[in-house]
C-alpha positions as CSV (number, residue, x, y, z in Angstrom):
1,M,-65.6,22.2,-94.5
2,S,-64.3,25.7,-95.3
3,E,-60.6,26.3,-95.5
4,L,-60.7,28.3,-92.3
5,A,-62.5,25.5,-90.4
6,S,-59.7,23.0,-91.4
7,K,-57.1,25.1,-89.7
8,K,-56.1,25.1,-86.0
9,C,-56.2,28.1,-83.7
10,V,-52.8,29.5,-82.7
11,P,-52.4,30.9,-79.2
12,C,-51.6,34.6,-79.2
13,I,-48.5,35.6,-77.3
14,G,-49.4,39.3,-77.3
15,G,-47.6,42.1,-79.0
16,V,-49.1,41.0,-82.3
17,P,-51.1,43.8,-84.1
18,P,-54.8,43.1,-84.6
19,L,-56.1,42.6,-88.1
20,K,-57.1,45.7,-90.0
21,G,-58.3,46.8,-93.4
22,E,-58.1,44.4,-96.3
23,A,-56.8,41.5,-94.2
24,L,-59.7,41.8,-91.9
25,Q,-62.2,42.1,-94.7
26,A,-60.8,39.1,-96.5
27,L,-61.3,36.9,-93.5
28,Q,-64.7,38.3,-92.7
29,S,-66.0,37.4,-96.1
30,Q,-65.3,33.7,-95.3
31,V,-67.5,33.6,-92.2
32,I,-71.0,34.4,-93.3
33,G,-73.3,36.2,-90.8
34,W,-70.5,37.2,-88.4
35,N,-70.4,40.9,-87.8
36,V,-67.1,42.7,-87.1
37,V,-67.7,45.1,-84.3
38,E,-65.4,48.2,-84.1
39,D,-62.7,46.1,-85.8
40,R,-62.2,44.3,-82.5
41,H,-64.8,41.6,-82.1
42,L,-66.7,39.0,-84.1
43,L,-70.4,38.7,-83.1
44,K,-73.1,36.4,-84.3
45,A,-76.5,35.3,-82.9
46,F,-77.9,31.8,-83.5
47,K,-81.6,31.0,-83.2
48,F,-83.1,27.7,-81.9
49,P,-86.7,26.4,-81.4
50,D,-86.2,25.9,-77.7
51,F,-83.8,26.2,-74.7
52,R,-82.6,22.6,-74.9
53,K,-81.4,22.9,-78.5
54,A,-79.7,26.2,-77.7
55,L,-78.0,24.6,-74.7
56,D,-76.8,21.6,-76.7
57,F,-75.3,24.0,-79.2
58,V,-73.5,25.9,-76.4
59,N,-72.1,22.6,-75.1
60,R,-70.8,21.7,-78.6
61,V,-69.2,25.2,-78.9
62,G,-67.6,24.7,-75.5
63,E,-66.0,21.4,-76.8
64,I,-64.5,23.1,-79.8
65,A,-63.3,26.0,-77.7
66,E,-61.5,23.6,-75.4
67,E,-60.0,21.7,-78.3
68,E,-58.8,24.9,-79.9
69,G,-57.7,26.6,-76.7
70,H,-59.6,29.7,-77.8
71,H,-62.7,30.6,-75.7
72,P,-65.5,32.9,-76.9
73,V,-68.0,34.9,-74.8
74,I,-71.3,32.9,-74.9
75,I,-74.7,34.3,-74.0
76,L,-77.5,31.7,-73.7
77,T,-81.1,32.6,-73.5
78,W,-84.3,30.7,-74.5
79,G,-84.0,29.9,-78.2
80,R,-81.0,32.1,-78.8
81,V,-77.2,31.9,-78.4
82,E,-75.0,35.0,-79.0
83,I,-71.3,34.4,-79.4
84,K,-68.5,37.1,-79.3
85,I,-65.0,36.1,-80.4
86,Y,-61.8,38.1,-80.0
87,T,-58.2,37.6,-79.0
88,H,-58.1,38.8,-75.4
89,K,-54.4,39.6,-75.3
90,I,-54.6,42.2,-78.0
91,N,-58.3,43.1,-77.6
92,G,-58.7,42.7,-81.3
93,L,-59.0,40.1,-84.1
94,T,-56.5,37.5,-85.4
95,E,-56.9,34.7,-87.9
96,S,-57.6,32.3,-85.0
97,D,-60.8,34.2,-84.2
98,F,-62.1,33.6,-87.8
99,I,-61.0,29.9,-87.6
100,L,-63.1,29.5,-84.4
101,A,-66.0,31.2,-86.1
102,A,-65.8,28.9,-89.1
103,K,-65.7,25.8,-86.8
104,I,-68.7,27.1,-84.8
105,D,-70.6,27.6,-88.1
106,G,-69.9,24.0,-88.9
107,L,-71.9,22.9,-85.8
108,K,-75.1,24.6,-87.0
109,T,-75.5,22.4,-90.1
């Protein structure tokens, strides 16, 4: 388990500045395959051999999202799941977004 995956998401109360620069890059380097889009969102696509396995993955992501109180945008299609993560209250990225990404990555193994 990565260091990030062992942490717990912290609810954002708003008014917190989104991550930028070196702090953002340092966390991105810990979640392989996740793209930072416009310094505001994390995005990753996962491929599966069929719809059922993709749906199972989405359900497991949903369980983690509920446990962490941090809910991503999930797009499910045949053999593919796309996940976008960001902190809604600041329309940007916080450490919790990277924690959730690391936990989701742990499901794929």
